[in-house]
Residue frames as qw, qx, qy, qz and C-alpha x, y, z in Angstrom:
[[0.000, 0.888, 0.460, 0.000, 0.00, 0.00, 0.00],
 [0.383, 0.410, -0.026, 0.827, 1.31, 3.44, -0.93],
 [0.365, -0.770, -0.426, 0.304, 1.22, 5.83, 2.04],
 [0.275, 0.793, 0.016, 0.543, 1.71, 9.56, 1.41],
 [0.644, -0.401, -0.329, 0.563, 4.31, 10.94, 3.83],
 [0.163, -0.577, -0.032, 0.800, 4.60, 14.51, 2.47],
 [0.495, 0.764, 0.365, 0.196, 3.71, 16.92, -0.31],
 [0.503, 0.018, 0.062, 0.862, 6.31, 19.29, -1.74],
 [0.020, -0.843, -0.415, 0.342, 5.22, 22.80, -0.74],
 [0.361, 0.930, -0.037, 0.059, 7.78, 24.69, -2.83],
 [0.708, 0.375, -0.276, 0.531, 11.43, 25.54, -3.32],
 [0.500, -0.855, -0.009, 0.136, 13.67, 26.86, -0.54],
 [0.405, -0.668, 0.423, 0.459, 16.87, 28.63, -1.47],
 [0.442, 0.706, -0.376, -0.406, 18.97, 28.24, -4.59],
 [0.036, -0.459, 0.884, 0.087, 20.56, 24.79, -4.22],
 [0.501, -0.021, -0.771, -0.393, 17.49, 22.60, -4.80],
 [0.014, 0.119, 0.833, -0.540, 16.03, 22.29, -1.31],
 [0.363, -0.424, -0.542, -0.628, 12.25, 21.95, -0.99],
 [0.350, -0.191, 0.517, -0.757, 9.82, 22.67, 1.84],
 [0.278, -0.160, -0.932, -0.170, 7.58, 19.77, 2.83],
 [0.625, -0.291, 0.097, -0.718, 4.00, 19.65, 4.04],
 [0.052, 0.233, -0.955, 0.174, 4.48, 16.59, 6.25],
 [0.754, -0.141, -0.225, -0.601, 1.77, 13.91, 6.32],
 [0.758, -0.023, -0.633, 0.153, 3.49, 11.38, 8.60],
 [0.593, -0.785, 0.011, -0.180, 3.70, 11.13, 12.35],
 [0.794, -0.425, 0.252, 0.355, 7.33, 9.95, 12.16],
 [0.479, 0.869, -0.126, -0.003, 9.24, 12.37, 9.90],
 [0.277, -0.731, 0.621, 0.065, 12.58, 11.47, 11.52],
 [0.676, -0.037, 0.730, 0.095, 12.17, 7.94, 10.16],
 [0.644, 0.635, 0.426, 0.021, 10.75, 8.89, 6.75],
 [0.381, 0.903, -0.093, 0.178, 13.18, 11.72, 5.89],
 [0.631, -0.608, 0.378, 0.298, 16.76, 10.57, 6.36],
 [0.235, 0.680, -0.571, -0.395, 19.65, 10.74, 3.90],
 [0.026, -0.218, 0.957, 0.191, 19.53, 7.69, 1.65],
 [0.442, 0.367, 0.734, -0.362, 15.78, 7.08, 1.94],
 [0.009, -0.060, -0.666, -0.744, 14.12, 6.61, -1.45],
 [0.371, 0.405, 0.508, -0.663, 10.61, 8.05, -1.75],
 [0.305, 0.413, 0.755, 0.407, 8.11, 7.26, -4.49],
 [0.102, 0.357, 0.066, -0.926, 6.45, 10.24, -6.21],
 [0.522, 0.607, 0.589, -0.111, 3.52, 11.03, -8.44],
 [0.100, 0.769, -0.282, -0.565, 5.77, 13.23, -10.63],
 [0.879, 0.450, 0.094, -0.123, 5.80, 11.96, -14.24],
 [0.548, 0.711, -0.401, 0.184, 9.53, 12.61, -14.81],
 [0.098, 0.472, -0.745, 0.462, 10.87, 11.62, -11.38],
 [0.766, -0.313, -0.457, -0.326, 9.10, 8.49, -10.06],
 [0.790, -0.439, -0.291, 0.315, 11.60, 8.17, -7.20],
 [0.101, 0.859, -0.254, 0.434, 13.61, 10.70, -5.21],
 [0.776, -0.140, -0.447, 0.424, 16.53, 9.96, -2.89],
 [0.346, -0.936, -0.054, -0.027, 16.89, 12.13, 0.20],
 [0.658, 0.417, -0.274, 0.564, 20.36, 13.72, 0.20],
 [0.211, 0.141, -0.427, 0.868, 20.09, 16.31, 2.98],
 [0.361, -0.680, -0.622, -0.144, 17.54, 17.11, 5.70],
 [0.106, 0.198, -0.334, 0.915, 16.96, 20.26, 7.71],
 [0.407, -0.622, -0.641, -0.190, 14.32, 20.52, 10.43],
 [0.166, 0.019, -0.427, 0.889, 13.49, 23.31, 12.85],
 [0.323, 0.169, 0.378, -0.851, 10.32, 24.13, 14.79],
 [0.609, 0.357, 0.656, -0.265, 8.27, 21.51, 12.95],
 [0.532, 0.754, -0.149, -0.355, 9.32, 22.78, 9.52],
 [0.784, -0.125, 0.539, 0.282, 11.00, 20.28, 7.20],
 [0.441, 0.790, -0.295, -0.308, 13.24, 21.02, 4.23],
 [0.818, -0.139, 0.508, 0.232, 15.04, 18.40, 2.18],
 [0.297, 0.668, -0.501, -0.464, 17.31, 18.21, -0.83],
 [0.933, 0.145, 0.319, -0.082, 17.08, 15.24, -3.19],
 [0.542, -0.311, 0.574, 0.529, 20.02, 13.75, -5.10],
 [0.445, 0.422, 0.669, 0.420, 18.07, 13.97, -8.37],
 [0.076, 0.932, 0.335, 0.113, 17.18, 17.68, -8.00],
 [0.551, -0.143, 0.000, 0.822, 19.73, 20.41, -8.70],
 [0.091, 0.124, 0.142, 0.978, 18.91, 24.10, -8.41],
 [0.276, 0.262, 0.441, -0.813, 15.89, 26.19, -7.54],
 [0.538, 0.233, -0.349, -0.731, 14.08, 25.74, -10.87],
 [0.487, 0.029, -0.864, -0.127, 14.16, 21.95, -10.57],
 [0.081, -0.177, -0.788, 0.584, 13.01, 22.19, -6.95],
 [0.365, 0.259, 0.166, -0.879, 10.16, 24.55, -7.86],
 [0.522, 0.138, -0.625, -0.564, 9.03, 22.11, -10.56],
 [0.313, -0.102, -0.929, 0.166, 8.29, 19.60, -7.77],
 [0.297, -0.031, 0.364, -0.882, 5.68, 21.85, -6.10],
 [0.758, 0.040, 0.040, -0.650, 2.59, 19.76, -5.33],
 [0.602, 0.257, -0.751, -0.088, 4.37, 16.43, -5.82],
 [0.828, -0.450, 0.112, -0.316, 3.23, 13.73, -3.41],
 [0.224, 0.502, -0.816, 0.177, 5.98, 11.75, -1.72],
 [0.877, -0.241, 0.044, -0.413, 5.04, 8.26, -0.59],
 [0.094, -0.436, 0.892, -0.070, 6.42, 4.98, 0.64],
 [0.715, -0.071, -0.624, -0.308, 5.34, 1.39, 0.15],
 [0.182, -0.330, 0.711, -0.593, 4.21, 0.07, 3.51],
 [0.486, -0.280, -0.807, -0.184, 2.28, -2.71, 5.13],
 [0.049, -0.082, -0.576, 0.812, 1.41, -0.49, 8.11],
 [0.298, -0.443, -0.634, -0.559, -2.32, -1.12, 7.90],
 [0.499, -0.620, -0.581, 0.172, -3.00, -1.03, 11.58],
 [0.085, 0.524, -0.173, 0.830, -3.34, 2.37, 13.20],
 [0.019, -0.083, -0.715, 0.694, -4.25, 3.28, 16.75],
 [0.102, 0.563, 0.809, -0.137, -7.94, 3.31, 17.66],
 [0.114, 0.870, 0.288, -0.384, -8.29, 7.08, 17.15],
 [0.101, -0.575, 0.486, 0.650, -5.90, 7.40, 14.18],
 [0.731, 0.501, 0.458, -0.074, -6.95, 7.08, 10.55],
 [0.336, -0.186, 0.532, 0.754, -5.04, 7.17, 7.30],
 [0.381, 0.360, -0.157, -0.837, -6.69, 9.02, 4.43],
 [0.397, 0.118, -0.797, -0.441, -7.18, 5.79, 2.47],
 [0.114, -0.238, -0.922, 0.282, -9.08, 4.30, 5.43],
 [0.193, 0.454, 0.408, -0.768, -11.55, 7.23, 5.52],
 [0.348, 0.316, -0.417, -0.778, -12.25, 7.62, 1.80],
 [0.430, -0.062, -0.814, -0.385, -15.29, 5.59, 0.83],
 [0.107, -0.263, -0.833, 0.475, -16.83, 5.45, 4.32],
 [0.138, -0.713, -0.564, -0.394, -20.46, 6.51, 4.67],
 [0.040, 0.178, -0.330, 0.926, -21.05, 9.83, 6.47],
 [0.372, -0.518, -0.760, -0.126, -23.89, 9.45, 8.96],
 [0.319, -0.664, 0.092, -0.670, -25.84, 11.61, 11.39],
 [0.151, -0.306, 0.798, -0.497, -25.73, 10.60, 15.07],
 [0.728, 0.106, 0.383, -0.559, -29.17, 9.04, 14.45],
 [0.585, -0.037, 0.778, 0.225, -27.77, 6.90, 11.63],
 [0.577, 0.758, 0.246, -0.180, -29.18, 8.79, 8.62],
 [0.710, 0.078, 0.331, 0.617, -26.86, 8.77, 5.63],
 [0.025, 0.849, -0.004, -0.527, -25.46, 12.20, 4.65],
 [0.581, 0.737, -0.313, -0.146, -23.19, 11.01, 1.86],
 [0.954, -0.012, -0.025, 0.298, -19.79, 9.37, 1.37],
 [0.358, -0.784, 0.295, 0.413, -16.32, 10.59, 2.36],
 [0.776, 0.616, 0.074, 0.116, -14.61, 11.29, -0.98],
 [0.566, 0.514, -0.281, 0.580, -11.38, 12.94, 0.18],
 [0.558, -0.702, -0.214, 0.387, -9.41, 14.36, 3.09],
 [0.361, 0.786, -0.054, 0.500, -7.96, 17.86, 2.66],
 [0.673, -0.353, -0.307, 0.573, -5.06, 18.75, 4.91],
 [0.059, 0.900, 0.086, 0.422, -5.01, 22.31, 6.17],
 [0.319, 0.419, -0.509, 0.681, -2.74, 24.26, 8.47],
 [0.426, -0.362, 0.360, -0.747, -5.43, 24.64, 11.17],
 [0.648, -0.029, 0.699, -0.301, -7.19, 21.29, 10.79],
 [0.096, -0.002, 0.877, 0.471, -8.02, 18.62, 8.27],
 [0.570, 0.217, 0.070, -0.789, -11.31, 18.64, 6.36],
 [0.432, 0.169, 0.882, 0.078, -13.41, 15.65, 5.39],
 [0.337, 0.212, -0.376, -0.837, -14.93, 16.10, 1.95],
 [0.434, 0.238, 0.827, -0.267, -18.34, 14.44, 1.91],
 [0.118, -0.039, -0.656, -0.744, -19.96, 13.77, -1.45],
 [0.347, 0.382, 0.656, -0.551, -23.71, 14.46, -1.32],
 [0.419, 0.570, 0.665, 0.238, -26.49, 14.67, -3.89],
 [0.099, 0.977, 0.164, -0.092, -26.07, 18.49, -3.77],
 [0.485, 0.737, -0.328, 0.336, -22.29, 18.39, -4.25],
 [0.651, 0.039, -0.552, 0.520, -19.26, 18.18, -1.97],
 [0.437, -0.854, -0.051, -0.279, -19.46, 19.40, 1.64],
 [0.493, 0.388, -0.560, 0.541, -16.30, 20.14, 3.63],
 [0.693, -0.674, -0.185, -0.177, -16.49, 19.26, 7.32],
 [0.003, 0.728, -0.594, 0.342, -13.72, 20.21, 9.78],
 [0.806, -0.043, -0.588, 0.057, -12.30, 16.93, 11.08],
 [0.038, -0.399, 0.570, -0.717, -12.53, 17.84, 14.76],
 [0.128, -0.171, -0.939, 0.268, -14.09, 15.87, 17.63],
 [0.275, 0.327, 0.399, -0.812, -16.89, 18.40, 18.14],
 [0.592, 0.399, -0.191, -0.674, -18.21, 17.78, 14.62],
 [0.747, 0.234, -0.601, -0.164, -16.93, 14.25, 13.99],
 [0.551, -0.565, 0.465, -0.401, -17.36, 12.45, 17.33],
 [0.784, -0.143, 0.602, -0.054, -17.01, 8.91, 16.00],
 [0.501, 0.565, -0.555, -0.350, -15.10, 7.16, 13.24],
 [0.679, -0.179, 0.707, -0.077, -15.25, 3.42, 12.68],
 [0.171, -0.099, 0.838, 0.509, -15.04, 0.98, 9.82],
 [0.205, 0.572, 0.794, -0.022, -18.84, 1.26, 9.62],
 [0.187, 0.800, 0.355, 0.446, -18.82, 4.99, 8.94],
 [0.277, 0.101, -0.247, 0.923, -18.08, 8.52, 10.05],
 [0.162, -0.759, -0.618, 0.126, -20.59, 10.12, 12.41],
 [0.227, 0.269, 0.056, 0.934, -21.00, 13.85, 11.75],
 [0.131, -0.710, -0.562, 0.404, -22.74, 16.19, 14.19],
 [0.317, 0.333, 0.325, 0.826, -23.30, 18.93, 11.61],
 [0.069, 0.389, 0.327, -0.859, -24.51, 22.41, 12.46],
 [0.471, 0.661, 0.538, -0.230, -27.75, 23.47, 10.80],
 [0.392, 0.861, -0.085, -0.312, -27.37, 24.45, 7.16],
 [0.230, -0.569, 0.719, 0.326, -24.21, 22.48, 6.46],
 [0.165, 0.065, 0.933, 0.314, -26.03, 19.62, 4.72],
 [0.062, 0.530, 0.799, 0.277, -29.09, 20.05, 2.48],
 [0.016, -0.405, -0.116, -0.907, -29.54, 23.73, 3.31],
 [0.450, -0.597, -0.664, 0.037, -31.45, 22.97, 6.50],
 [0.188, -0.867, -0.006, -0.461, -32.24, 25.79, 8.91],
 [0.322, 0.329, -0.653, 0.601, -29.85, 26.49, 11.80]]
């Protein structure tokens, strides 16, 4: 199973370093010199970590295959992933691929739609729920999403979020 560990956020400096939007809970393990990461970039299917810099939760890396700022900037938006068999997560932890496809339900069990994506933001993640009226983005916080299981995602939505209901 391919597990996304980061997305390239942009170039940093002139020597080919990139800033990462980290998607892993163990960046020290995933980003070490010599580690080969798979990508979704059409010209560079694999990148080898050459150098790592980390400070205050910010991660910057340089890859052996990338030389100079222009080449680094061309990687913006590239997903970096690893092949893993880490299917089991803690009870309250979910990988994106485990959430996508789950039914979104009210606390009473009514179906709201289906989780179609997870969008990662700086403040919080958003669950994208596909409905008959189009996609609805729900902040993935305990107050609004009190329960997640293999049977579905329970959403305690404020009035008006789904189907234009009154608040």
